[in-house]
Z-matrix of the N, CA and C atoms (Angstrom, degrees):
N
C 1 1.485
C 2 1.499 1 109.86
N 3 1.409 2 118.36 1 -43.78
C 4 1.417 3 120.27 2 177.04
C 5 1.509 4 114.73 3 -57.15
N 6 1.269 5 114.59 4 -47.86
C 7 1.513 6 117.65 5 -179.51
C 8 1.509 7 108.37 6 -60.38
N 9 1.320 8 116.51 7 -37.00
C 10 1.491 9 115.24 8 178.08
C 11 1.517 10 114.76 9 -66.82
N 12 1.341 11 116.03 10 -35.99
C 13 1.547 12 117.14 11 178.13
C 14 1.593 13 107.54 12 -72.51
N 15 1.261 14 120.12 13 -28.52
C 16 1.489 15 122.79 14 178.82
C 17 1.534 16 109.48 15 -71.57
N 18 1.281 17 116.31 16 -43.48
C 19 1.443 18 121.51 17 176.62
C 20 1.487 19 112.91 18 -64.22
N 21 1.408 20 116.12 19 -44.35
C 22 1.397 21 116.52 20 -179.06
C 23 1.541 22 114.03 21 -73.62
N 24 1.349 23 121.83 22 -26.71
C 25 1.440 24 121.51 23 169.26
C 26 1.455 25 112.37 24 -67.12
N 27 1.267 26 118.61 25 -43.26
C 28 1.470 27 122.76 26 179.74
C 29 1.577 28 108.85 27 -63.50
N 30 1.309 29 119.68 28 -37.54
C 31 1.381 30 125.71 29 174.97
C 32 1.457 31 112.57 30 -61.54
N 33 1.296 32 120.94 31 -44.59
C 34 1.468 33 128.43 32 177.90
C 35 1.480 34 113.86 33 -66.33
N 36 1.350 35 114.44 34 -41.61
C 37 1.372 36 118.02 35 -178.48
C 38 1.529 37 116.41 36 -84.92
N 39 1.343 38 122.03 37 -19.71
C 40 1.330 39 119.70 38 179.27
C 41 1.571 40 112.98 39 -109.48
N 42 1.357 41 118.69 40 -42.28
C 43 1.441 42 121.26 41 -177.27
C 44 1.580 43 109.04 42 -72.82
N 45 1.333 44 114.05 43 -52.41
C 46 1.491 45 121.05 44 177.82
C 47 1.415 46 112.56 45 -70.27
N 48 1.329 47 118.26 46 -22.15
C 49 1.506 48 119.81 47 -179.32
C 50 1.549 49 110.90 48 76.22
N 51 1.281 50 121.99 49 24.37
C 52 1.328 51 126.93 50 179.50
C 53 1.604 52 109.16 51 -75.15
N 54 1.354 53 116.62 52 101.24
C 55 1.482 54 119.95 53 -166.82
C 56 1.566 55 113.16 54 -90.96
N 57 1.352 56 120.73 55 29.11
C 58 1.352 57 124.90 56 -174.73
C 59 1.454 58 115.21 57 -124.01
N 60 1.390 59 118.78 58 73.78
C 61 1.426 60 120.66 59 -179.30
C 62 1.517 61 117.95 60 -61.23
N 63 1.389 62 117.27 61 -27.10
C 64 1.342 63 121.79 62 178.97
C 65 1.559 64 111.46 63 -72.83
N 66 1.280 65 116.42 64 -36.65
C 67 1.495 66 123.58 65 174.32
C 68 1.415 67 110.20 66 -66.65
N 69 1.394 68 119.81 67 -43.38
C 70 1.493 69 124.19 68 173.59
C 71 1.549 70 114.12 69 -54.08
N 72 1.380 71 114.49 70 -43.64
C 73 1.434 72 121.79 71 -179.41
C 74 1.531 73 105.53 72 -68.55
N 75 1.371 74 120.84 73 -41.01
C 76 1.466 75 116.35 74 -179.50
C 77 1.440 76 112.23 75 -64.51
N 78 1.426 77 116.38 76 -39.59
C 79 1.518 78 116.57 77 178.56
C 80 1.516 79 108.87 78 -62.47
N 81 1.316 80 119.37 79 -40.76
C 82 1.408 81 120.64 80 178.93
C 83 1.507 82 117.07 81 -58.95
N 84 1.395 83 111.70 82 -47.70
C 85 1.446 84 121.65 83 179.98
C 86 1.562 85 107.66 84 -61.58
N 87 1.339 86 116.87 85 -49.55
C 88 1.514 87 118.16 86 179.06
C 89 1.519 88 116.61 87 -58.83
N 90 1.303 89 114.36 88 -36.93
C 91 1.443 90 118.08 89 178.80
C 92 1.529 91 107.81 90 -64.98
N 93 1.394 92 114.47 91 -55.25
C 94 1.427 93 120.13 92 -179.48
C 95 1.582 94 114.17 93 -51.23
N 96 1.343 95 112.43 94 -40.38
C 97 1.556 96 118.55 95 -177.82
C 98 1.568 97 106.84 96 -69.16
N 99 1.295 98 117.71 97 -41.06
C 100 1.469 99 120.32 98 -177.54
C 101 1.516 100 109.22 99 -66.14
N 102 1.415 101 118.11 100 -47.05
C 103 1.370 102 117.97 101 178.24
C 104 1.564 103 116.03 102 -64.86
N 105 1.279 104 115.44 103 -33.91
C 106 1.446 105 117.22 104 172.37
C 107 1.513 106 111.53 105 -65.37
N 108 1.280 107 119.81 106 -44.66
C 109 1.443 108 119.38 107 175.98
C 110 1.528 109 112.60 108 -57.85
N 111 1.225 110 116.93 109 -48.05
C 112 1.536 111 121.25 110 179.20
C 113 1.554 112 109.91 111 -57.88
N 114 1.322 113 120.78 112 -46.15
C 115 1.448 114 122.86 113 -176.78
C 116 1.480 115 110.82 114 -70.86
N 117 1.373 116 118.24 115 -35.52
C 118 1.493 117 116.59 116 -175.67
C 119 1.568 118 112.91 117 -88.35
N 120 1.351 119 113.75 118 -42.11
C 121 1.544 120 117.66 119 -174.94
C 122 1.492 121 113.98 120 -92.43
N 123 1.372 122 120.95 121 -33.17
C 124 1.411 123 122.90 122 -173.51
C 125 1.536 124 108.98 123 -96.83
N 126 1.352 125 114.14 124 -61.18
C 127 1.445 126 119.23 125 -177.01
C 128 1.559 127 115.33 126 -75.39
N 129 1.234 128 115.31 127 -13.78
C 130 1.550 129 123.22 128 -175.26
C 131 1.540 130 113.61 129 43.33
N 132 1.341 131 111.98 130 46.83
C 133 1.500 132 122.24 131 -176.96
C 134 1.538 133 102.60 132 -72.97
N 135 1.345 134 119.75 133 -41.06
C 136 1.437 135 122.41 134 176.35
C 137 1.478 136 106.75 135 -127.56
N 138 1.413 137 116.74 136 151.68
C 139 1.396 138 117.70 137 177.35
C 140 1.488 139 114.67 138 -71.67
N 141 1.315 140 116.96 139 146.68
C 142 1.464 141 120.95 140 179.23
C 143 1.515 142 112.70 141 -78.83
N 144 1.298 143 116.76 142 151.39
C 145 1.423 144 116.25 143 178.70
C 146 1.530 145 112.85 144 -104.55
N 147 1.239 146 118.24 145 135.37
C 148 1.429 147 120.06 146 177.59
C 149 1.439 148 111.60 147 -96.52
N 150 1.397 149 117.03 148 129.24
C 151 1.469 150 121.14 149 -177.37
C 152 1.594 151 107.11 150 -151.74
N 153 1.205 152 111.63 151 147.72
C 154 1.535 153 113.07 152 178.21
C 155 1.558 154 112.37 153 -66.84
N 156 1.272 155 113.59 154 161.60
C 157 1.465 156 120.16 155 177.77
C 158 1.459 157 109.62 156 -59.02
N 159 1.316 158 120.47 157 -39.44
C 160 1.470 159 122.85 158 -174.47
C 161 1.543 160 109.93 159 -67.44
N 162 1.355 161 112.08 160 -40.44
C 163 1.489 162 115.43 161 177.71
C 164 1.543 163 113.44 162 -67.22
N 165 1.326 164 112.77 163 -37.31
C 166 1.495 165 118.75 164 174.11
C 167 1.516 166 116.04 165 -59.97
N 168 1.410 167 113.61 166 -44.97
C 169 1.426 168 118.98 167 -179.99
C 170 1.462 169 111.74 168 -69.43
N 171 1.383 170 121.59 169 -37.54
C 172 1.415 171 127.56 170 176.17
C 173 1.494 172 119.84 171 -66.55
N 174 1.302 173 110.95 172 -39.96
C 175 1.544 174 119.47 173 -168.05
C 176 1.547 175 111.34 174 -106.64
N 177 1.320 176 115.44 175 -42.98
C 178 1.497 177 113.61 176 -172.40
C 179 1.502 178 112.92 177 -92.42
N 180 1.323 179 116.53 178 -37.01
C 181 1.506 180 124.03 179 -177.58
C 182 1.608 181 108.95 180 -57.03
N 183 1.292 182 118.95 181 -48.42
C 184 1.468 183 115.52 182 -178.94
C 185 1.545 184 118.00 183 -65.28
N 186 1.334 185 110.81 184 -33.66
C 187 1.525 186 115.99 185 176.47
C 188 1.531 187 109.16 186 -69.67
N 189 1.298 188 117.67 187 -38.98
C 190 1.524 189 118.26 188 177.31
C 191 1.553 190 112.92 189 -69.67
N 192 1.345 191 116.47 190 -36.47
C 193 1.410 192 117.07 191 174.31
C 194 1.415 193 116.25 192 -66.07
N 195 1.309 194 120.13 193 -36.53
C 196 1.495 195 124.61 194 178.12
C 197 1.501 196 108.27 195 -74.50
N 198 1.288 197 121.14 196 -38.42
C 199 1.433 198 121.59 197 173.69
C 200 1.619 199 111.63 198 -59.87
N 201 1.335 200 115.17 199 -46.71
C 202 1.379 201 115.29 200 177.65
C 203 1.608 202 116.00 201 -60.36
N 204 1.451 203 110.19 202 -41.06
C 205 1.391 204 114.17 203 176.48
C 206 1.571 205 112.67 204 -62.43
N 207 1.310 206 117.49 205 -34.32
C 208 1.427 207 123.98 206 177.41
C 209 1.520 208 110.49 207 -63.25
N 210 1.311 209 112.76 208 -48.06
C 211 1.551 210 119.00 209 177.82
C 212 1.557 211 113.18 210 -63.43
N 213 1.318 212 117.02 211 -34.74
C 214 1.419 213 118.55 212 178.98
C 215 1.568 214 108.82 213 -74.07
N 216 1.302 215 119.59 214 -43.03
C 217 1.504 216 120.17 215 176.38
C 218 1.601 217 111.45 216 -58.45
N 219 1.356 218 115.53 217 -44.30
C 220 1.403 219 117.69 218 -175.89
C 221 1.514 220 111.18 219 -69.26
N 222 1.371 221 115.13 220 -36.74
C 223 1.477 222 118.24 221 -177.31
C 224 1.619 223 107.11 222 -73.92
N 225 1.269 224 116.04 223 -28.16
C 226 1.434 225 118.75 224 177.03
C 227 1.554 226 110.66 225 -68.19
N 228 1.357 227 115.18 226 -41.07
C 229 1.457 228 120.53 227 179.61
C 230 1.529 229 109.23 228 -66.19
N 231 1.315 230 124.11 229 -25.01
C 232 1.403 231 124.03 230 -177.24
C 233 1.541 232 113.53 231 -63.16
N 234 1.325 233 111.91 232 -29.74
C 235 1.422 234 119.54 233 -176.37
C 236 1.570 235 111.28 234 -63.31
N 237 1.448 236 110.96 235 -28.26
C 238 1.494 237 113.08 236 -174.42
C 239 1.560 238 110.10 237 -105.17
N 240 1.242 239 118.57 238 0.35
C 241 1.456 240 120.21 239 174.57
C 242 1.553 241 117.10 240 -82.50
């Protein structure tokens, strides 16, 4: 699945000439967030975790920010491959 996403992103950025890797990252993260929300809150496929706002900010937000940075850098690299 990961290889498919990589090839699809490269295709979008190089073949279609879409020169906005940050926008592509934003679309990717938005779609993942919406899918996670639907699976956890609507479909109840997995149980939701309850945590305080402080715990969320300290533990989840840094991971999400680093993941978004990683996606942005990799999508930026696809323009030059």
